[in-house]
KOLRO-129393 format. One record per residue (C-alpha): x, y, z; residue in three letters. Coordinates in Angstrom, 1 decimal. Layout:
N
> X_Y_Z_ala
...
This chain:
451
> 0.1_-0.1_0.0_met
> 3.1_2.4_0.4_ser
> 3.6_2.7_-3.2_gly
> -0.1_3.2_-4.0_ser
> -0.7_5.8_-6.7_pro
> -4.0_6.7_-4.8_leu
> -1.9_7.8_-1.6_leu
> 0.5_9.4_-3.8_ala
> -2.0_11.4_-5.3_ala
> -3.5_12.3_-2.0_leu
> 0.0_13.4_-0.7_ser
> 0.8_15.5_-3.8_gly
> -2.5_17.1_-4.2_ala
> -2.9_20.7_-4.7_arg
> -4.9_22.6_-1.8_val
> -8.6_22.8_-2.9_gly
> -12.1_23.7_-1.6_arg
> -12.2_20.3_0.4_leu
> -8.9_20.8_1.9_his
> -9.8_24.3_3.2_arg
> -13.2_23.0_4.6_arg
> -11.4_20.5_6.4_val
> -9.0_23.2_8.1_leu
> -11.9_25.2_9.2_leu
> -13.9_22.6_10.6_thr
> -10.6_21.3_12.6_val
> -9.8_25.1_13.6_ser
> -13.4_25.6_15.0_val
> -13.2_22.3_16.7_met
> -9.7_23.3_18.4_phe
> -11.5_26.8_19.2_phe
> -14.2_25.1_21.3_phe
> -11.7_22.2_22.9_asp
> -9.2_24.9_23.8_leu
> -11.8_27.3_25.2_ala
> -13.5_24.6_27.2_asp
> -10.0_23.0_28.4_leu
> -9.2_26.5_30.0_asn
> -12.6_27.3_31.4_ser
> -11.8_25.8_34.7_phe
> -8.6_27.5_35.2_ala
> -10.4_31.0_34.7_phe
> -13.3_30.0_36.5_ala
> -11.5_28.8_39.6_ala
> -10.9_32.2_41.3_pro
> -14.5_33.1_41.1_ala
> -15.5_29.7_42.2_ile
> -13.0_29.7_45.3_arg
> -14.8_33.0_46.3_arg
> -18.3_31.7_46.0_ala
> -18.2_28.3_46.9_his
> -14.9_28.1_49.3_asp
> -12.9_25.7_47.1_phe
> -9.4_25.7_48.6_ser
> -6.3_25.7_46.4_val
> -6.1_21.7_46.9_his
> -9.8_21.5_46.0_asp
> -8.7_23.4_42.6_val
> -5.8_21.0_42.3_ala
> -8.2_17.9_42.8_trp
> -10.7_19.1_40.2_val
> -8.0_20.1_37.7_thr
> -6.4_16.6_38.2_gly
> -9.5_14.8_37.5_val
> -10.2_16.6_34.4_gly
> -6.8_15.6_33.1_phe
> -7.5_11.9_34.1_ala
> -10.5_12.1_31.8_gly
> -8.6_13.7_28.9_met
> -6.0_10.8_29.6_ala
> -8.8_8.2_29.1_val
> -10.5_10.0_25.9_gly
> -6.9_10.2_24.5_ala
> -5.8_6.5_25.0_ile
> -9.3_4.9_24.6_leu
> -10.3_7.4_21.8_gly
> -7.1_7.1_20.0_gly
> -7.5_3.1_20.1_arg
> -11.5_3.3_19.1_leu
> -10.7_5.8_16.1_thr
> -8.1_3.3_14.6_asp
> -11.0_0.7_14.5_leu
> -14.2_3.0_14.0_leu
> -13.1_5.7_11.8_gly
> -11.5_9.3_12.2_arg
> -15.0_10.9_11.6_arg
> -16.7_8.9_13.9_ala
> -14.0_9.5_16.6_gly
> -14.2_13.6_16.0_met
> -18.1_13.4_15.9_leu
> -18.3_11.6_19.3_trp
> -15.7_13.7_21.1_ser
> -17.3_16.7_20.2_val
> -20.6_15.3_21.6_val
> -18.9_14.3_24.7_leu
> -17.1_17.6_25.6_phe
> -20.2_19.8_24.9_ser
> -22.3_17.7_27.2_ala
> -19.6_17.6_29.9_gly
> -19.3_21.5_29.6_ser
> -23.1_21.9_29.9_leu
> -22.9_19.5_33.2_met
> -20.1_21.9_34.3_asn
> -22.8_24.8_34.4_ala
> -25.2_23.2_36.5_leu
> -23.2_21.5_39.2_val
> -21.2_23.5_42.3_thr
> -19.8_20.9_44.9_gly
> -16.3_19.7_44.7_val
> -17.4_15.9_43.9_gly
> -19.9_17.0_41.4_leu
> -17.5_19.2_39.6_met
> -14.8_16.9_39.5_ala
> -17.3_14.2_37.7_val
> -18.4_16.9_35.2_ala
> -14.7_17.9_34.5_arg
> -13.8_14.2_33.9_phe
> -16.6_13.9_31.7_ala
> -15.5_16.9_29.6_thr
> -12.1_15.8_29.7_gly
> -12.7_12.5_27.8_ile
> -14.1_14.5_25.0_gly
> -11.4_17.0_24.9_leu
> -8.3_14.2_25.2_gly
> -10.1_11.9_22.2_ala
> -10.7_15.3_20.3_leu
> -7.1_16.3_20.2_thr
> -5.8_13.0_19.3_thr
> -8.2_12.5_16.5_val
> -8.1_15.8_15.1_ala
> -4.3_16.0_14.4_ile
> -4.3_12.5_13.0_thr
> -7.1_13.3_10.6_tyr
> -5.5_16.8_9.6_leu
> -2.3_15.0_9.0_ser
> -3.8_12.0_7.0_glu
> -5.7_14.2_4.6_val
> -3.4_17.1_4.0_thr
> -0.5_17.2_1.1_pro
> 2.9_16.4_2.7_ala
> 4.6_19.8_2.0_glu
> 1.6_21.8_3.8_lys
> 1.0_19.3_7.0_arg
> 3.0_21.4_9.3_gly
> 1.4_24.6_8.2_arg
> -2.3_23.3_8.4_phe
> -1.5_22.1_11.9_gln
> -0.2_25.6_12.9_ser
> -2.9_27.3_11.4_ile
> -5.4_25.0_13.0_ala
> -3.8_25.3_16.5_leu
> -3.7_29.2_16.0_gly
> -7.0_29.7_15.4_thr
> -8.2_27.3_18.0_gly
> -6.1_29.1_20.4_leu
> -8.2_32.3_20.3_ile
> -10.6_30.2_22.1_gly
> -8.3_31.0_25.5_ile
> -7.9_34.7_25.4_pro
> -11.9_34.7_24.5_val
> -12.5_32.6_27.7_val
> -10.1_34.6_29.6_ala
> -11.8_38.0_28.7_phe
> -15.2_36.7_29.5_leu
> -14.2_35.5_32.8_ala
> -12.7_39.0_33.4_arg
> -15.8_40.6_32.3_gly
> -18.5_38.1_33.9_leu
> -17.2_36.6_37.1_thr
> -16.9_39.9_39.0_gly
> -20.8_40.6_38.1_thr
> -22.6_38.1_40.3_his
> -21.3_35.1_42.3_pro
> -22.8_32.6_40.0_glu
> -21.8_34.4_36.8_ser
> -18.5_31.7_36.3_trp
> -21.4_29.3_35.1_arg
> -21.7_31.2_31.7_leu
> -18.3_30.2_31.0_leu
> -19.1_26.6_30.7_phe
> -22.2_27.4_28.8_leu
> -20.2_28.8_26.3_phe
> -18.0_25.5_26.1_gly
> -21.2_23.7_25.6_ala
> -21.8_25.7_22.1_leu
> -19.3_23.1_20.6_gly
> -22.6_21.2_19.7_phe
> -22.8_23.6_16.7_leu
> -19.9_21.5_15.4_leu
> -22.0_18.5_14.5_ile
> -23.4_19.5_11.0_pro
> -19.8_20.7_10.1_met
> -18.5_17.5_10.8_leu
> -21.2_15.4_9.4_leu
> -19.9_17.1_5.8_arg
> -16.2_15.9_6.2_leu
> -15.3_12.7_4.5_pro
> -13.7_9.9_6.0_glu
> -9.9_9.5_5.8_ser
> -8.8_7.7_2.9_pro
> -5.9_6.1_4.5_arg
> -8.1_4.9_7.2_trp
> -10.4_3.3_4.8_leu
> -7.6_1.6_2.7_leu
> -6.7_-0.1_6.3_thr
> -10.0_-1.5_6.4_arg
> -10.0_-2.8_2.9_gly
> -12.4_-0.2_1.8_arg
> -10.7_0.6_-1.5_tyr
> -13.6_1.9_-3.8_glu
> -14.7_4.4_-0.9_glu
> -11.1_5.6_-0.4_ala
> -10.3_6.0_-4.3_ala
> -13.5_8.1_-4.3_ala
> -12.8_10.3_-1.5_ile
> -9.0_10.7_-2.8_val
> -10.6_12.1_-6.1_arg
> -12.6_14.7_-4.1_arg
> -9.1_16.1_-2.3_phe
> -7.3_15.4_-5.7_ala
> -9.4_16.0_-8.9_pro
> -6.7_15.8_-11.1_glu
> -6.2_12.3_-10.3_his
> -7.6_10.1_-12.8_thr
> -6.1_6.8_-12.2_gly
> -8.2_3.4_-12.5_asn
> -5.6_1.3_-10.7_glu
> -6.9_-2.1_-9.2_gln
> -7.4_-2.8_-5.6_gln
> -4.3_-4.1_-4.1_pro
> -4.3_-7.7_-3.2_ala
> -2.3_-7.8_-0.2_glu
> -4.5_-7.9_3.3_glu
> -4.4_-4.6_5.2_pro
> -2.5_-4.7_8.3_pro
> -4.3_-5.6_11.6_arg
> -4.2_-2.9_14.2_ala
> -2.6_-4.1_17.4_arg
> -1.4_-2.0_20.1_met
> 1.4_-4.3_21.0_ala
> 2.8_-3.5_17.5_asp
> 3.8_0.0_19.0_leu
> 6.3_-1.8_20.9_phe
> 7.5_-4.0_18.4_ala
> 11.3_-3.7_17.1_pro
> 11.4_-0.7_14.8_gly
> 8.6_1.1_16.7_met
> 9.5_0.9_20.2_arg
> 11.9_3.5_20.5_arg
> 9.5_6.1_18.6_asn
> 6.7_5.3_20.8_thr
> 8.7_5.5_24.0_ile
> 10.2_8.7_23.0_ala
> 6.9_10.3_22.2_leu
> 5.4_9.4_25.4_met
> 8.3_10.8_27.5_val
> 7.9_14.2_25.4_val
> 4.2_14.4_25.7_trp
> 4.3_13.5_29.3_leu
> 6.8_16.5_30.4_phe
> 5.7_18.9_27.8_ala
> 2.1_18.7_28.8_leu
> 3.0_18.7_32.4_val
> 5.1_22.0_31.7_gly
> 2.4_23.5_29.4_phe
> -0.8_23.1_31.6_tyr
> 1.2_23.7_34.6_gly
> 1.8_27.1_33.6_phe
> -1.5_27.7_31.8_gln
> -3.7_26.2_34.5_ser
> -2.3_27.8_37.4_trp
> -1.5_31.6_36.6_ile
> -5.0_32.7_37.7_pro
> -5.0_31.0_41.2_thr
> -1.3_31.9_41.6_leu
> -1.4_35.6_40.7_leu
> -4.7_35.8_42.8_ala
> -3.0_34.4_46.0_asp
> 0.4_35.9_45.3_his
> -0.3_39.6_46.1_gly
> -2.4_40.5_43.1_gln
> -5.9_41.7_43.9_asp
> -8.6_39.4_42.4_phe
> -9.6_42.0_39.2_ala
> -5.7_42.5_38.5_lys
> -5.0_38.8_38.6_ser
> -7.6_38.1_36.0_leu
> -6.5_40.9_33.9_thr
> -3.0_39.7_34.2_met
> -3.9_36.2_33.2_ser
> -6.0_37.4_30.3_ala
> -3.0_39.5_28.9_leu
> -0.8_36.6_29.2_thr
> -3.0_34.4_27.0_thr
> -2.9_36.8_24.1_val
> 0.7_35.6_23.1_gly
> -0.7_32.0_22.4_ala
> -2.5_33.1_19.3_val
> 0.5_34.4_17.7_pro
> 2.8_31.9_18.9_gly
> 0.9_29.2_17.0_ala
> 1.0_31.2_13.8_phe
> 4.6_31.8_14.4_leu
> 5.4_28.4_13.4_ala
> 3.6_28.8_10.1_trp
> 6.6_30.2_7.6_pro
> 9.0_27.8_9.4_phe
> 7.4_24.4_10.0_ile
> 7.6_22.9_6.7_asp
> 10.9_24.5_5.6_arg
> 13.0_23.3_8.5_phe
> 13.6_20.1_10.8_ser
> 10.5_19.8_13.2_arg
> 13.2_18.2_15.6_lys
> 15.5_20.8_15.5_lys
> 12.5_23.6_15.9_met
> 11.2_21.8_18.7_ala
> 14.8_21.5_20.5_thr
> 15.6_25.2_20.2_val
> 12.0_26.5_21.3_leu
> 12.3_23.9_24.1_gly
> 15.3_25.5_25.4_leu
> 14.2_29.3_25.1_ile
> 10.9_28.2_26.9_val
> 12.9_26.7_29.6_thr
> 14.6_29.9_30.4_ala
> 11.6_32.1_29.7_leu
> 9.7_29.9_32.5_gly
> 12.5_30.6_35.2_val
> 12.3_34.4_34.2_gly
> 8.7_34.4_34.8_tyr
> 8.9_32.9_38.4_gly
> 11.7_35.2_39.3_leu
> 9.7_38.3_37.8_ala
> 8.8_40.7_40.7_asp
> 6.9_43.3_39.1_asn
> 3.5_43.3_37.2_ser
> 4.8_44.5_33.8_ala
> 7.6_41.7_33.8_leu
> 5.2_39.0_34.8_ile
> 3.0_40.0_31.7_val
> 6.1_40.1_29.4_val
> 7.5_36.8_30.4_phe
> 4.0_35.7_30.3_gly
> 3.3_36.6_26.9_val
> 6.4_35.1_25.6_leu
> 6.1_31.6_27.4_val
> 2.3_31.6_26.1_ala
> 3.5_32.4_22.5_ala
> 6.6_30.2_22.2_leu
> 5.1_27.2_24.1_thr
> 2.4_27.2_21.5_gln
> 5.0_27.3_18.5_thr
> 6.3_24.2_20.0_tyr
> 3.0_22.5_20.4_ile
> 2.4_23.5_17.0_ala
> 5.3_21.5_16.0_val
> 4.5_18.6_18.4_leu
> 1.1_18.2_16.6_tyr
> 2.4_18.0_13.5_ser
> 5.3_15.5_14.4_tyr
> 3.3_13.2_16.6_thr
> 1.0_11.6_14.0_pro
> 3.9_11.4_11.4_glu
> 5.8_8.9_13.6_val
> 3.2_6.0_13.5_phe
> 1.8_3.9_10.7_pro
> -1.8_4.4_9.7_thr
> -3.3_1.5_11.2_his
> -1.7_2.6_14.5_leu
> -1.5_6.4_13.9_arg
> -4.5_7.4_16.4_thr
> -3.5_4.8_19.1_ala
> 0.2_5.8_18.9_gly
> -0.8_9.7_19.2_ala
> -3.4_9.0_21.9_gly
> -0.9_6.8_23.9_leu
> 1.5_9.8_24.1_gly
> -0.9_12.3_24.5_asn
> -2.6_10.0_27.1_gly
> 0.3_9.7_29.1_leu
> 0.7_13.5_29.3_gly
> -2.7_14.0_30.7_arg
> -2.0_11.3_33.1_ile
> 0.9_13.3_34.4_gly
> -1.4_16.3_34.7_asn
> -3.4_14.3_37.2_val
> -0.6_14.2_39.4_val
> 1.1_17.2_38.6_ala
> -1.6_19.7_40.3_pro
> -1.2_18.0_43.4_leu
> 2.6_18.6_43.0_val
> 2.4_21.8_42.1_ile
> -0.1_22.7_45.0_ala
> 2.4_21.0_47.5_thr
> 5.6_23.1_46.1_ile
> 3.5_26.2_46.2_tyr
> 2.2_25.5_49.8_thr
> 5.6_24.5_51.2_thr
> 7.1_27.7_53.1_pro
> 10.7_26.8_52.0_ser
> 9.4_26.8_48.3_leu
> 6.5_28.7_47.2_gly
> 5.8_30.7_44.0_tyr
> 9.2_30.8_42.3_ala
> 9.9_27.1_42.9_ala
> 6.6_26.2_40.9_val
> 8.1_27.9_37.9_phe
> 11.3_26.1_38.2_val
> 9.5_22.9_38.3_phe
> 7.7_23.8_35.2_ile
> 10.8_24.8_33.3_ser
> 12.4_21.6_34.4_gly
> 9.7_19.7_32.8_cys
> 10.2_21.3_29.5_trp
> 13.9_20.6_29.6_leu
> 13.2_17.0_29.8_val
> 10.9_17.0_27.0_ala
> 13.4_18.8_24.9_thr
> 16.2_16.7_25.8_ala
> 14.4_13.6_25.0_thr
> 13.1_14.8_21.6_leu
> 16.7_16.1_20.9_ala
> 18.3_12.7_21.5_leu
> 15.9_10.3_20.4_phe
> 13.7_11.8_17.8_gly
> 13.5_11.5_14.0_val
> 13.0_13.3_11.2_glu
> 9.6_13.5_9.4_thr
> 9.0_16.7_7.6_lys
> 7.9_17.1_3.8_arg
> 7.7_13.3_3.4_thr
> 4.6_11.4_2.4_ser
> 3.1_9.4_5.6_leu
> 3.7_6.1_3.7_glu
> 7.3_6.7_2.9_gln
> 8.1_7.5_6.5_leu
> 7.3_3.9_7.2_his
> 9.3_2.1_4.5_glu
> 12.1_1.4_7.0_gly
> 13.1_5.0_7.7_arg
> 11.2_5.3_10.8_met
> 12.9_2.4_12.5_ala
> 16.1_3.6_14.1_pro
> 18.8_0.9_15.4_asp
> 16.9_0.2_18.7_glu
> 20.2_-1.4_20.2_arg
> 21.4_2.3_20.4_ser
> 19.3_2.6_23.2_ile
> 19.4_-0.7_24.6_gly
> 16.0_-1.7_23.4_ala
């Protein structure tokens, strides 16, 4: 199947109307995904004031939400390899929208945790499936740019929910519920998703050649080939194959990268509002500073656009990771509002540039029949890390000898581990068809790491 003219046409297609529809739909999905993901972080200060949540209560609810995301990423990734990319995206949107609606209706710590767990399942599955689907239907030379545009557009959801929190949460003790109602608007995505075609690459792994050929002709109208259906049987999707010789190094490296990158990313993103409010800033000012910090995220993802398909993904991620590590320490040591905002904007921007590269890189590492399973395993492990990380951060912050600055040293250390892992064990993937990537080139000598 790797030499299929059908898939060569898909990889080499010119960007057309259907590609743009896919990009728009995935971008809007990310908008609601990222807005909903950050809604609890920005609602937390108001919830603490109205309902006496402690710092540890916030950590507990945040951690349970990430547990849901881990379940969603791993289980959703596996099921999507079996049931299809479009079905995976559709059900993930339904789950996180319903969970967000539930969030708006509950109050206590226990019920809030249950609601965030349900929301997290949908959010975790969506990220895994969306980056995989976009990678599979995008021309090889545009994969990185499409991921960058989708993420950048989606990131607009973070400052939107941040400024909504700033405008709403001070007006009435219960106005924080409106943030979660905003997330429930994800239901509006369902008609858009129903118009998207299934991934031709996934269809081929299920032996559905005629359907795949028809969809490829929609993506690549210039393709007029009438090649016969290949005689070989499509490969079976077995999770154990992710740890077979030739794949083991890639799988383990991606698991470590996602674990520490997401702990670093969400450790910073999720805790800024609460930590600023407790670190000498009044409530309104802390929300304003948090909202200003999030503005950097949007141009950060778009910053990857001119470079991501021109330069090595591995080298870009390494350089960005080192810069973010240094900026994170600077944020923790900053002692006035202006410096906090400047460092915060820079961290928010460049972490998103890094994430755009990682979103492009991850699906490329795995073959089609295991692509969402592999991406989900890495992403899911990162979410599992964030089940424990909020409790670690809360402990660091409340320990008298450690405190505020130590939290950001910990976060920066996580970024450093992710960066070192990718630099030492990552493989190169840019501007190559997904099929060529798995014709032996993605199987480094595993003896070099003792596997």
